[in-house]
C-alpha positions as CSV (number, residue, x, y, z in Angstrom):
1,X,77.6,109.8,-78.9
2,X,75.7,111.7,-81.6
3,X,72.6,113.7,-80.8
4,X,70.6,112.6,-83.8
5,X,67.3,114.2,-84.7
6,X,65.2,111.3,-86.0
7,X,61.8,110.7,-87.5
8,X,60.6,108.0,-85.1
9,X,57.0,107.8,-86.3
10,X,54.9,108.5,-89.4
11,X,51.2,108.5,-90.2
12,X,48.8,109.7,-92.9
13,X,45.1,110.4,-93.4
14,X,44.0,109.8,-96.9
15,X,40.3,110.4,-97.5
16,X,38.3,107.5,-98.9
17,X,36.2,109.6,-101.4
18,X,37.7,109.0,-104.8
19,X,37.2,111.5,-107.6
20,X,38.2,110.2,-111.0
21,X,39.1,112.4,-114.1
22,X,35.9,111.3,-115.8
23,X,33.9,112.9,-112.9
24,X,34.9,116.3,-114.5
25,X,33.3,115.3,-117.8
26,X,30.2,117.6,-117.2
27,X,32.1,120.5,-115.8
28,X,31.9,123.8,-117.6
29,X,35.3,125.5,-117.8
30,X,36.1,129.1,-118.6
31,X,39.1,131.2,-119.4
32,X,40.5,133.8,-117.0
33,X,38.7,136.6,-119.0
34,X,35.3,134.9,-118.5
35,X,35.0,133.4,-122.0
36,X,33.9,129.8,-122.4
37,X,36.8,127.4,-122.9
38,X,36.4,126.1,-126.4
39,X,37.8,122.6,-126.3
40,X,35.7,119.6,-125.4
41,X,36.0,118.2,-121.8
42,X,37.2,114.8,-123.1
43,X,40.2,116.6,-124.8
44,X,40.8,118.8,-121.7
45,X,40.9,115.8,-119.4
46,X,43.1,113.7,-121.7
47,X,45.7,116.5,-122.0
48,X,45.5,117.2,-118.2
49,X,46.3,113.6,-117.4
50,X,49.2,113.4,-119.9
51,X,50.8,116.5,-118.3
52,X,50.1,116.0,-114.6
53,X,49.9,112.2,-114.4
54,X,46.8,112.5,-112.2
55,X,44.2,109.8,-112.8
56,X,42.2,110.4,-109.6
57,X,42.3,112.3,-106.4
58,X,40.8,112.1,-102.9
59,X,38.3,114.5,-101.3
60,X,37.4,114.7,-97.7
61,X,33.9,113.6,-96.6
62,X,31.6,116.6,-96.0
63,X,31.9,116.4,-92.2
64,X,35.7,116.1,-92.2
65,X,37.9,119.3,-91.9
66,X,41.6,119.9,-92.2
67,X,42.1,119.7,-88.4
68,X,40.3,116.3,-88.4
69,X,42.6,114.9,-91.1
70,X,45.6,116.4,-89.2
71,X,44.6,114.7,-85.9
72,X,44.0,111.4,-87.7
73,X,47.4,111.4,-89.2
74,X,48.9,112.5,-85.9
75,X,47.4,109.6,-83.9
76,X,49.0,107.2,-86.3
77,X,52.4,108.9,-86.1
78,X,52.3,109.0,-82.3
79,X,51.4,105.3,-82.1
80,X,54.0,104.4,-84.7
81,X,56.7,106.3,-82.7
82,X,55.5,104.6,-79.5
83,X,55.7,107.9,-77.5
84,X,53.6,109.3,-74.8
85,X,51.7,112.2,-76.4
86,X,52.1,114.2,-73.1
87,X,55.8,114.2,-73.7
88,X,55.5,116.2,-76.9
89,X,57.1,119.6,-76.6
90,X,56.0,121.0,-79.9
91,X,53.2,120.7,-82.5
92,X,53.6,122.4,-85.8
93,X,50.8,122.2,-88.3
94,X,51.5,123.4,-91.9
95,X,48.4,124.2,-93.9
96,X,47.1,127.0,-96.2
97,X,43.4,127.7,-95.6
98,X,42.5,126.4,-92.1
99,X,39.3,124.5,-91.6
100,X,37.1,125.2,-94.6
101,X,33.8,123.7,-93.8
102,X,31.9,122.2,-96.7
103,X,29.9,124.9,-98.4
104,X,31.7,127.7,-96.5
105,X,33.2,130.7,-98.4
106,X,36.0,131.3,-95.9
107,X,38.6,129.5,-93.9
108,X,38.4,129.2,-90.1
109,X,41.8,129.6,-88.4
110,X,40.7,130.8,-85.0
111,X,41.7,129.0,-82.9
112,X,44.7,127.8,-84.8
113,X,44.7,124.4,-86.5
114,X,47.5,123.3,-84.2
115,X,45.5,124.2,-81.1
116,X,42.5,122.2,-82.6
117,X,44.8,119.2,-83.2
118,X,46.2,119.4,-79.7
119,X,42.6,119.5,-78.4
120,X,41.5,116.6,-80.6
121,X,44.5,114.5,-79.3
122,X,43.5,115.4,-75.8
123,X,47.0,116.6,-74.8
124,X,46.9,118.3,-71.4
125,X,50.5,119.4,-71.1
126,X,50.6,123.2,-71.4
127,X,54.3,123.1,-72.2
128,X,53.5,121.4,-75.5
129,X,53.5,124.5,-77.7
130,X,51.2,124.3,-80.7
131,X,51.3,126.7,-83.7
132,X,50.5,126.9,-87.4
133,X,52.9,127.5,-90.3
134,X,51.8,129.1,-93.5
135,X,54.5,128.4,-96.1
136,X,52.6,127.2,-99.1
137,X,53.2,123.6,-100.3
138,X,56.6,123.4,-98.7
139,X,55.0,123.9,-95.3
140,X,55.6,120.4,-93.9
141,X,59.3,120.5,-94.9
142,X,59.7,123.9,-93.3
143,X,57.9,122.6,-90.2
144,X,60.5,119.8,-90.0
145,X,63.3,122.4,-90.4
146,X,61.8,124.5,-87.6
147,X,61.3,121.5,-85.3
148,X,64.9,120.4,-85.9
149,X,66.1,123.9,-85.0
150,X,64.1,123.9,-81.8
151,X,65.5,120.5,-80.8
152,X,69.0,121.4,-81.7
153,X,68.6,124.6,-79.6
154,X,67.5,122.5,-76.6
155,X,64.0,124.0,-76.6
156,X,62.4,120.6,-77.4
157,X,63.1,116.9,-77.4
158,X,60.0,115.6,-79.2
159,X,58.0,117.3,-81.9
160,X,54.9,116.5,-84.0
161,X,55.0,118.0,-87.5
162,X,51.9,117.8,-89.6
163,X,51.0,118.8,-93.2
164,X,47.2,119.0,-93.9
165,X,44.9,120.6,-96.4
166,X,41.5,120.3,-97.9
167,X,42.1,122.1,-101.2
168,X,39.0,120.6,-102.8
169,X,37.0,123.3,-100.8
170,X,39.0,126.3,-102.2
171,X,39.0,125.5,-105.9
172,X,37.1,127.2,-108.6
173,X,35.0,124.5,-110.3
174,X,35.2,126.5,-113.6
175,X,39.0,126.6,-113.6
176,X,40.8,123.6,-115.2
177,X,43.4,123.8,-112.5
178,X,40.7,122.6,-110.0
179,X,41.4,119.1,-111.3
180,X,44.9,119.1,-109.8
181,X,44.1,119.6,-106.1
182,X,43.0,117.1,-103.4
183,X,42.8,116.6,-99.7
184,X,44.9,114.7,-97.1
185,X,47.3,114.9,-94.1
186,X,50.6,113.5,-93.2
187,X,52.4,113.6,-89.8
188,X,55.8,112.8,-88.4
189,X,57.2,112.6,-84.9
190,X,60.7,114.0,-84.7
191,X,62.9,113.2,-81.7
192,X,66.3,113.7,-80.2
193,X,68.0,110.3,-79.9
194,X,71.6,109.7,-78.7
195,X,73.3,107.1,-80.8
196,X,76.8,105.9,-81.6
197,X,76.5,106.6,-85.3
198,X,75.3,109.8,-87.0
199,X,72.0,109.7,-88.9
200,X,68.7,111.6,-89.0
201,X,68.5,115.2,-90.3
202,X,71.8,116.0,-91.9
203,X,71.3,119.3,-93.5
204,X,68.6,121.8,-94.7
205,X,68.1,124.6,-97.1
206,X,65.3,127.2,-97.6
207,X,64.6,130.1,-99.9
208,X,61.8,132.6,-100.5
209,X,61.5,134.4,-103.8
210,X,59.0,137.3,-103.3
211,X,59.4,139.8,-106.1
212,X,57.5,138.9,-109.3
213,X,57.3,135.3,-108.0
214,X,55.1,136.3,-105.0
215,X,51.9,136.2,-107.1
216,X,52.5,133.0,-109.0
217,X,50.0,131.4,-106.6
218,X,47.2,133.7,-105.4
219,X,43.6,134.1,-104.4
220,X,41.2,135.2,-107.0
221,X,37.5,135.2,-108.1
222,X,35.8,132.5,-110.2
223,X,36.5,132.5,-114.0
224,X,32.7,132.3,-114.4
225,X,31.7,135.9,-114.0
226,X,28.1,135.1,-113.0
227,X,29.4,133.6,-109.7
228,X,30.0,135.9,-106.7
229,X,33.2,137.8,-107.6
230,X,33.8,138.6,-104.0
231,X,34.5,135.0,-103.2
232,X,38.2,134.0,-103.8
233,X,39.6,130.6,-104.9
234,X,43.1,129.2,-105.2
235,X,44.6,130.4,-108.5
236,X,48.0,129.8,-110.1
237,X,50.2,130.8,-113.1
238,X,51.0,127.2,-114.1
239,X,53.7,127.9,-116.7
240,X,55.5,130.4,-114.6
241,X,55.5,128.0,-111.6
242,X,56.8,125.2,-113.9
243,X,59.7,127.3,-115.1
244,X,60.5,128.6,-111.6
245,X,60.6,125.1,-110.1
246,X,62.9,123.8,-112.9
247,X,65.2,126.7,-112.5
248,X,65.4,126.8,-108.7
249,X,64.5,123.6,-107.0
250,X,67.4,121.5,-108.2
251,X,69.9,124.2,-107.0
252,X,68.2,124.3,-103.6
253,X,68.5,120.6,-103.2
254,X,72.1,120.7,-104.2
255,X,72.7,123.4,-101.7
256,X,71.4,121.2,-98.9
257,X,73.5,118.3,-100.1
258,X,76.7,120.4,-100.5
259,X,76.4,121.4,-96.8
260,X,77.3,117.8,-95.9
261,X,79.3,116.8,-98.9
262,X,76.6,114.4,-100.1
263,X,77.0,113.3,-103.7
264,X,74.1,112.3,-105.9
265,X,75.2,108.7,-105.9
266,X,74.7,108.7,-102.1
267,X,71.0,109.5,-102.4
268,X,68.6,106.5,-102.4
269,X,65.3,108.4,-102.8
270,X,64.1,111.9,-103.6
271,X,60.7,112.6,-101.9
272,X,59.5,115.6,-103.9
273,X,56.3,117.6,-103.5
274,X,53.7,115.9,-105.7
275,X,52.7,118.9,-107.8
276,X,52.8,117.6,-111.4
277,X,54.3,114.4,-112.7
278,X,56.1,116.0,-115.7
279,X,57.4,118.9,-113.6
280,X,58.7,116.5,-110.9
281,X,60.5,114.3,-113.4
282,X,62.1,117.4,-115.0
283,X,63.2,118.7,-111.6
284,X,65.0,115.4,-110.8
285,X,66.6,115.3,-114.3
286,X,67.9,118.8,-113.7
287,X,69.2,117.8,-110.3
288,X,71.2,114.9,-111.7
289,X,72.4,117.1,-114.6
290,X,74.0,119.4,-112.0
291,X,76.2,116.4,-111.1
292,X,76.6,115.3,-114.7
293,X,75.0,112.0,-113.9
294,X,72.1,110.0,-115.4
295,X,69.0,109.8,-113.3
296,X,69.0,106.7,-111.0
297,X,66.3,104.3,-111.7
298,X,63.4,104.3,-109.2
299,X,64.9,107.3,-107.3
300,X,61.6,109.3,-107.2
301,X,58.5,107.7,-105.6
302,X,55.2,109.1,-107.0
303,X,51.7,109.2,-105.4
304,X,50.2,112.0,-107.5
305,X,48.6,109.5,-110.0
306,X,46.1,108.3,-107.4
307,X,46.2,111.0,-104.7
308,X,46.5,114.2,-106.7
309,X,48.2,117.3,-105.3
310,X,47.3,117.6,-101.6
311,X,49.8,120.5,-101.0
312,X,51.6,120.3,-97.7
313,X,50.5,116.7,-97.1
314,X,52.2,115.3,-100.2
315,X,55.7,114.7,-98.9
316,X,54.8,113.2,-95.5
317,X,52.2,111.0,-97.0
318,X,54.6,109.9,-99.7
319,X,57.2,109.0,-97.1
320,X,54.7,107.2,-94.9
321,X,53.5,105.1,-97.9
322,X,57.1,104.1,-98.8
323,X,58.0,103.2,-95.2
324,X,54.9,100.9,-95.1
325,X,55.6,99.3,-98.5
326,X,52.4,100.7,-99.9
327,X,53.9,102.3,-103.1
328,X,54.8,99.9,-105.8
329,X,58.4,98.6,-105.5
330,X,59.7,101.6,-103.6
331,X,61.5,100.8,-100.3
332,X,64.0,102.4,-98.0
333,X,66.4,100.8,-95.6
334,X,68.4,101.9,-92.5
335,X,71.4,104.0,-93.4
336,X,69.8,105.1,-96.8
337,X,70.2,108.8,-97.5
338,X,67.0,110.5,-98.8
339,X,66.0,114.0,-99.7
340,X,62.7,115.8,-98.9
341,X,62.1,118.8,-101.1
342,X,59.2,121.1,-102.0
343,X,58.2,124.2,-103.8
344,X,55.1,126.4,-103.6
345,X,53.4,129.6,-102.8
346,X,55.7,132.4,-101.7
347,X,57.4,131.4,-103.9
348,X,59.1,129.1,-101.4
349,X,61.6,126.3,-101.8
350,X,63.2,124.0,-99.3
351,X,65.1,120.7,-98.9
352,X,66.2,118.3,-96.2
353,X,68.8,115.6,-96.4
354,X,68.1,112.7,-94.1
355,X,69.9,109.5,-93.2
356,X,67.4,106.8,-92.2
């Protein structure tokens, strides 16, 4: 018998508020030095969509916070897994800014988002340990890796892993990059299941680059100098992140695959962090180039066109959508081998190979 570590339930919370690219038509954009960006918004938006693939994104309603979205996704995942919530041994919530209330200038992380989720789910069991994970956009993947390690070590049998963020509340409205980010949450239940055939989590890989790369994503003041310069927003060095991802993510995925002798032909889907359509396509091309193979058709599902980049939530939401046949023609079947991978602030990279 194999002691398989399986995803037995998934769930997502996708806000209903739709923000289209045209909604940025009246925005006033500035350069980092405070000078007015010269190009017309129509041209800015057209170029933005061509590069990122984003047509629209979702923002949380004013009364909804990160912990609310996390709890909503968790309720669905627990129901989908058909488990008793009191039997959960572990709750890991990956996020970046905590609960940022609409109009607030700071995140609220006391108590932790995980504790808030446990409270919202009304879980009484004190042996269900809840904690937060700050690992940038790869947070959910890293949470899965940590949950898998806890289960393998015998410290847990059932874990709830959540990725949730409300990035719309930490963007500088005068920075063109503000159009990239969105809100949402995805959750998974991970369990130890004894079976006659091996499947579930097969291998993992993680890396942190923290020399020059540490500041590729950072907190900084608004590009509009008249705004309060003591208030920080999410900022990024887009070109450097793009080059970093292309140079490092494919190798990290291959490292995870090599641990189990998985060939690229064995992979049915690559669930990649939805950061930028062109970047993700280039990463997958580089991955296949490592194996000297052409990219498999329909190997990479994409949600970024309609959902934007909702950070730690992108991969679990993407997987949930595909499992529920809600993403074009993308489907997965039992015994398919898939890859979960992400890159983000740190700079951090990680990957998981998983047999459904």
